[in-house]
C-alpha positions as CSV (number, residue, x, y, z in Angstrom):
1,X,0.0,0.0,0.0
2,X,1.4,3.4,-1.0
3,X,2.0,6.1,1.5
4,X,-1.2,8.0,2.3
5,X,-1.1,11.7,2.6
6,X,-2.3,12.8,6.0
7,X,-4.6,15.7,6.9
8,X,-2.2,16.8,9.7
9,X,-0.3,19.9,8.6
10,X,3.1,20.3,10.2
11,X,3.9,23.9,11.5
12,X,7.0,25.7,10.5
13,X,8.2,26.0,14.1
14,X,9.1,23.5,16.9
15,X,6.3,21.2,17.9
16,X,5.3,18.1,19.8
17,X,3.4,15.3,17.8
18,X,1.8,12.9,20.2
19,X,-0.3,9.9,19.2
20,X,-0.8,6.2,20.0
21,X,1.6,3.7,18.5
22,X,0.8,2.7,14.9
23,X,-0.9,6.0,14.0
24,X,1.9,6.9,11.5
25,X,3.9,9.5,13.4
26,X,7.3,8.2,12.4
27,X,6.2,7.7,8.7
28,X,5.0,11.2,8.7
29,X,8.2,12.8,10.0
30,X,10.4,10.7,7.8
31,X,8.3,11.8,4.8
32,X,8.1,15.5,5.6
33,X,11.5,16.1,7.3
34,X,13.9,14.2,5.0
35,X,16.9,16.3,5.7
36,X,16.4,16.5,9.4
37,X,18.8,15.1,12.1
38,X,16.9,12.1,13.3
39,X,17.2,10.7,16.8
40,X,15.3,7.4,17.4
41,X,14.7,6.7,21.1
42,X,13.3,3.3,20.3
43,X,16.9,2.4,19.9
44,X,18.2,1.2,23.4
45,X,21.7,2.4,22.6
46,X,20.4,5.9,22.0
47,X,18.4,5.8,25.2
48,X,21.4,4.7,27.3
49,X,23.6,7.4,25.6
50,X,21.2,10.3,26.3
51,X,20.0,9.1,29.7
52,X,23.6,9.1,31.0
53,X,24.4,12.5,29.5
54,X,21.5,14.5,28.1
55,X,23.9,17.4,27.3
56,X,25.4,15.2,24.5
57,X,22.4,16.4,22.5
58,X,23.7,20.0,22.7
59,X,27.1,18.8,21.6
60,X,25.6,16.9,18.7
61,X,23.4,19.8,17.5
62,X,26.1,22.5,17.8
63,X,28.3,20.4,15.5
64,X,25.7,20.8,12.8
65,X,25.1,23.9,10.6
66,X,22.9,26.5,12.2
67,X,19.2,26.2,11.4
68,X,17.3,23.1,10.3
69,X,15.0,20.5,11.9
70,X,15.9,18.0,14.5
71,X,13.5,15.0,15.0
72,X,13.5,13.2,18.4
73,X,11.2,10.2,18.1
74,X,9.6,8.9,21.3
75,X,10.9,11.7,23.4
76,X,9.1,10.5,26.5
77,X,11.7,7.7,26.9
78,X,14.4,10.3,27.9
79,X,12.5,13.3,29.4
80,X,15.8,14.7,30.6
81,X,16.4,15.8,27.0
82,X,13.7,18.5,27.2
83,X,15.6,21.1,29.3
84,X,18.4,20.7,26.7
85,X,15.9,21.2,23.8
86,X,14.5,24.2,25.7
87,X,17.9,25.8,25.9
88,X,18.7,25.1,22.2
89,X,15.4,26.8,21.2
90,X,16.1,29.8,23.4
91,X,19.6,30.1,21.8
92,X,17.6,31.4,18.7
93,X,20.0,29.9,16.2
94,X,17.3,28.6,13.9
95,X,17.1,25.0,15.2
96,X,13.6,23.6,15.2
97,X,12.5,20.5,16.9
98,X,9.9,17.8,16.1
99,X,9.3,15.8,19.3
100,X,7.1,12.8,18.8
101,X,5.7,10.6,21.5
102,X,3.2,7.9,22.3
103,X,2.8,8.9,26.0
104,X,2.8,12.1,28.0
105,X,2.8,10.2,31.3
106,X,6.5,10.2,32.0
107,X,6.9,13.8,31.0
108,X,4.1,14.8,33.4
109,X,5.5,12.7,36.3
110,X,8.9,14.3,36.0
111,X,7.4,17.8,36.3
112,X,8.5,18.9,32.8
113,X,6.2,21.5,31.4
114,X,6.5,20.6,27.7
115,X,8.9,23.5,27.1
116,X,6.7,26.1,28.6
117,X,4.7,26.7,25.4
118,X,7.7,27.2,23.2
119,X,6.7,24.2,21.1
120,X,3.2,23.7,19.8
121,X,1.3,20.5,20.8
122,X,-0.4,18.4,18.1
123,X,-1.9,14.9,18.0
124,X,-1.9,12.2,15.2
125,X,-5.0,10.0,15.0
126,X,-5.9,6.9,13.1
127,X,-6.8,7.4,9.4
128,X,-9.9,9.3,8.5
129,X,-12.0,7.7,5.7
130,X,-11.3,10.7,3.5
131,X,-7.5,10.3,3.9
132,X,-7.8,6.7,2.5
133,X,-10.0,7.7,-0.4
134,X,-10.7,4.7,-2.6
135,X,-8.8,2.5,-0.2
136,X,-11.5,3.0,2.5
137,X,-13.6,0.0,3.2
138,X,-16.4,0.6,5.7
139,X,-16.9,-3.1,6.6
140,X,-13.2,-3.5,7.3
141,X,-13.1,-0.2,9.3
142,X,-16.0,-1.3,11.5
143,X,-14.2,-4.6,12.3
144,X,-10.5,-3.7,12.3
145,X,-10.5,0.0,12.8
146,X,-8.3,2.5,11.0
147,X,-4.8,2.3,12.6
148,X,-2.3,2.7,9.7
149,X,-0.3,-0.2,11.0
150,X,-3.5,-2.4,10.8
151,X,-4.8,-1.1,7.5
152,X,-1.5,-1.8,5.8
153,X,-1.3,-5.3,7.3
154,X,-2.2,-8.5,5.4
155,X,-3.4,-9.9,8.7
156,X,-5.1,-7.1,10.6
157,X,-6.7,-9.4,13.2
158,X,-3.2,-10.6,14.2
159,X,-1.8,-7.1,14.4
160,X,-4.7,-6.1,16.7
161,X,-4.2,-9.1,18.9
162,X,-0.6,-8.2,19.6
163,X,-1.3,-4.4,19.8
164,X,-2.6,-4.4,23.4
165,X,0.2,-6.8,24.5
166,X,2.8,-4.5,23.0
167,X,1.4,-1.5,25.0
168,X,1.3,-3.6,28.2
169,X,4.9,-4.7,27.8
170,X,6.6,-1.5,26.5
171,X,4.4,1.4,27.7
172,X,3.0,0.1,30.9
173,X,5.2,-2.6,32.4
174,X,8.7,-1.4,31.2
175,X,7.9,2.2,32.3
176,X,6.6,1.0,35.6
177,X,3.3,2.8,35.3
178,X,1.4,0.2,37.4
179,X,2.4,-2.0,40.3
180,X,0.3,-5.0,39.3
181,X,0.2,-5.8,35.6
182,X,-2.4,-8.5,36.2
183,X,-4.9,-6.0,37.7
184,X,-4.3,-3.6,34.8
185,X,-4.9,-6.4,32.2
186,X,-8.2,-7.2,33.9
187,X,-9.0,-3.5,33.9
188,X,-8.4,-3.3,30.1
189,X,-11.0,-6.0,29.5
190,X,-13.5,-4.4,31.9
191,X,-13.1,-0.9,30.5
192,X,-13.9,-2.2,27.0
193,X,-17.5,-2.7,28.1
194,X,-17.6,1.0,28.8
195,X,-16.6,2.0,25.3
196,X,-19.1,4.5,23.9
197,X,-20.9,4.4,27.2
198,X,-21.1,6.5,30.4
199,X,-18.0,5.8,32.5
200,X,-18.9,4.3,35.9
201,X,-15.7,3.9,37.8
202,X,-17.3,2.2,40.8
203,X,-18.8,-0.6,38.6
204,X,-15.4,-1.2,36.9
205,X,-13.7,-1.3,40.3
206,X,-16.2,-4.0,41.5
207,X,-15.6,-6.0,38.3
208,X,-11.8,-5.8,38.7
209,X,-12.0,-6.3,42.5
210,X,-9.8,-3.3,43.2
211,X,-10.3,0.0,44.9
212,X,-12.1,2.8,43.1
213,X,-9.1,5.1,43.3
214,X,-7.0,2.4,41.6
215,X,-9.4,2.4,38.6
216,X,-9.3,6.2,38.5
217,X,-5.6,6.0,38.2
218,X,-5.8,3.3,35.5
219,X,-8.2,5.5,33.4
220,X,-5.7,8.3,33.8
221,X,-3.0,6.1,32.5
222,X,-5.1,5.1,29.4
223,X,-5.6,8.8,28.7
224,X,-1.9,9.6,29.2
225,X,-0.7,6.8,26.9
226,X,-3.5,7.9,24.4
227,X,-5.4,4.7,24.3
228,X,-8.6,6.2,25.6
229,X,-10.4,9.5,26.2
230,X,-13.3,10.9,28.1
231,X,-16.1,12.9,26.5
232,X,-17.6,15.5,28.8
233,X,-21.3,16.5,29.1
234,X,-22.4,19.6,27.2
235,X,-23.6,22.0,30.0
236,X,-23.7,25.4,28.4
237,X,-26.8,27.4,29.4
238,X,-28.4,24.2,30.6
239,X,-32.0,24.5,31.7
240,X,-32.4,20.9,33.0
241,X,-30.4,18.7,35.3
242,X,-27.8,16.8,33.4
243,X,-25.7,13.8,33.9
244,X,-22.4,14.5,35.6
245,X,-20.4,11.5,34.3
246,X,-18.4,11.6,31.1
247,X,-18.6,9.0,28.4
248,X,-15.5,6.9,27.5
249,X,-14.0,5.9,24.2
250,X,-11.0,3.8,23.2
251,X,-9.2,5.6,20.5
252,X,-9.9,3.1,17.7
253,X,-12.7,0.7,16.9
254,X,-10.3,-2.1,16.0
255,X,-8.5,-1.8,19.4
256,X,-11.9,-1.8,21.1
257,X,-12.9,-5.1,19.4
258,X,-9.5,-6.6,20.2
259,X,-10.0,-5.9,23.9
260,X,-13.7,-6.7,24.2
261,X,-14.3,-10.3,25.4
262,X,-16.8,-12.2,23.4
263,X,-18.9,-15.1,24.6
264,X,-22.2,-16.9,23.9
265,X,-24.1,-14.5,26.2
266,X,-22.8,-11.4,24.4
267,X,-25.2,-9.7,22.0
268,X,-23.7,-9.1,18.6
269,X,-25.9,-6.0,18.1
270,X,-24.5,-4.4,21.2
271,X,-20.9,-4.8,20.1
272,X,-21.7,-3.6,16.6
273,X,-23.5,-0.6,18.0
274,X,-20.5,0.3,20.2
275,X,-18.1,-0.2,17.3
276,X,-20.2,2.1,15.0
277,X,-20.5,4.9,17.5
278,X,-16.7,4.5,18.3
279,X,-15.9,4.8,14.6
280,X,-17.9,8.1,14.4
281,X,-16.3,9.3,17.6
282,X,-12.7,8.8,16.3
283,X,-13.6,10.6,13.1
284,X,-15.0,13.6,15.0
285,X,-12.0,13.6,17.4
286,X,-9.6,13.7,14.4
287,X,-11.7,16.3,12.6
288,X,-11.7,18.7,15.6
289,X,-7.9,18.1,16.1
290,X,-6.9,18.8,12.5
291,X,-9.3,21.7,11.9
292,X,-8.1,25.3,12.4
293,X,-11.4,26.3,14.1
294,X,-12.1,25.9,17.7
295,X,-14.8,23.2,17.6
296,X,-15.3,21.2,20.8
297,X,-16.8,17.8,21.2
298,X,-19.3,16.8,23.9
299,X,-22.3,14.5,24.6
300,X,-25.7,15.5,26.2
301,X,-27.8,13.6,28.7
302,X,-30.5,14.8,31.0
303,X,-31.2,13.2,34.4
304,X,-34.5,12.0,32.9
305,X,-32.7,10.0,30.3
306,X,-32.9,12.1,27.1
307,X,-29.5,11.7,25.3
308,X,-27.6,12.8,22.2
309,X,-24.4,10.9,21.3
310,X,-22.4,13.9,20.2
311,X,-22.6,17.6,20.5
312,X,-20.2,19.8,18.3
313,X,-19.9,23.3,19.6
314,X,-17.8,26.3,18.5
315,X,-17.8,29.7,16.9
316,X,-19.2,28.3,13.7
317,X,-22.3,26.7,15.3
318,X,-23.9,24.0,17.4
319,X,-24.7,20.5,16.1
320,X,-26.2,17.5,17.7
321,X,-25.5,14.0,16.3
322,X,-27.2,10.7,17.1
323,X,-25.8,7.3,15.9
324,X,-27.8,4.2,15.6
325,X,-26.8,0.7,14.4
326,X,-30.1,0.2,12.5
327,X,-31.1,0.1,8.9
328,X,-34.5,1.7,9.6
329,X,-35.4,4.8,11.4
330,X,-38.2,4.9,14.0
331,X,-39.8,7.9,15.5
332,X,-38.4,7.0,18.9
333,X,-34.9,7.1,17.6
334,X,-35.2,10.8,17.1
335,X,-36.4,11.6,20.6
336,X,-33.1,12.7,22.0
337,X,-32.4,15.0,19.1
338,X,-35.8,16.6,19.4
339,X,-35.3,17.2,23.1
340,X,-31.9,18.8,22.4
341,X,-33.3,21.0,19.7
342,X,-36.1,22.1,22.1
343,X,-33.5,23.1,24.6
344,X,-31.3,24.8,22.0
345,X,-33.5,26.1,19.1
346,X,-30.5,27.4,17.1
347,X,-28.9,23.9,17.0
348,X,-28.8,21.7,13.9
349,X,-29.3,17.9,14.1
350,X,-28.0,14.9,12.2
351,X,-29.1,11.3,12.6
352,X,-26.6,8.7,11.4
353,X,-27.7,5.1,10.7
354,X,-26.8,2.0,8.7
355,X,-29.3,2.5,6.0
356,X,-28.5,3.6,2.4
357,X,-30.9,6.5,1.9
358,X,-30.5,10.2,2.8
359,X,-33.9,11.4,4.1
360,X,-35.5,14.1,6.2
361,X,-37.7,12.8,9.0
362,X,-39.6,15.2,11.3
363,X,-37.3,18.0,10.1
364,X,-34.1,16.0,11.0
365,X,-31.6,15.1,8.3
366,X,-30.9,11.3,8.4
367,X,-27.7,10.1,6.7
368,X,-26.0,6.8,6.1
369,X,-23.2,6.6,8.5
370,X,-20.7,5.7,5.8
371,X,-21.6,8.8,3.8
372,X,-21.1,11.0,6.9
373,X,-17.5,9.8,7.7
374,X,-16.5,9.8,4.0
375,X,-17.6,13.5,3.7
376,X,-15.9,14.6,6.8
377,X,-12.5,16.4,6.5
378,X,-10.7,19.2,8.4
379,X,-12.1,22.8,8.1
380,X,-15.2,21.6,6.3
381,X,-18.2,22.4,8.5
382,X,-21.0,20.0,8.9
383,X,-23.4,22.5,7.2
384,X,-21.1,22.6,4.2
385,X,-20.8,18.8,3.9
386,X,-24.5,17.9,4.5
387,X,-26.5,20.9,3.5
């Protein structure tokens, strides 16, 4: 498979590029910074070298011509390099740094402030459907996700099976992020049931037979190593009592499926519904990250149970989106969107489903889910795409 152009646009100054493993960060920097000095901290010899004497980075850079890019891949492995990078940027000799990483956990724990704002912070996400173009296959995406390392594999199921084990070994166990790797492994299975659902930490703690604060810490680790994220409740100008708990998503549908246990008592429709909503979630997450606007992503749920899966809010407008793993639309499916529009009359609503027809029902535009994600790309507003 040829190299796919990504929507992410690299700035012309120093920046951090974080993202889970396999999202294509290294491929991107090799492609866009071909003449850069490249320091790969996945190389154990490099890690030992710079851990022993971080100032060697300064010696190496000062031996080079002034100006130019320096790429440090997986910078979290030697966080002691960041003060040296900070000093080199402050020297104002034209050196610019591209600092990639798959975890901010170690950087946070060492108290390093990510260069005090002197380097911009960006994230790389799994493929968006639009990036793949004619290579995009909806059925494969819903089952295997859109991680570049998985999409390019001849055996995506096998890559996904080893993906979580790789993270457990190299990001969690080797970095000493948890005391008990067995507890954390059980937590990963338990949290998979919360994908695309309201996060109930107490229930997960009971399932894992550990204390609630331990699970809170585990969720924080998942966020720091970029495997999961919380979606907050939309509360702006709320007139009704709302849920106080966030929803939770694993960052990729394929990773969710690889972690989710399956048995004879599991309903296929439930897993398919979570996978579909997660696929939409990861597209919206990438869309907001790559767009130049200030769009934010939420969900909405009242204490009485009215709910909307996604709320997109920003200077350009307010949209409510509901996702259903169904091929037909029933009036009851639109109840949450109608409630939200009643609360926010200036909002616009979209209903996404597995059918093939674009229709308007009760004043709400209903779209095939595959059409929605294929027509979503950075800086294109929802009104422009689906007017």
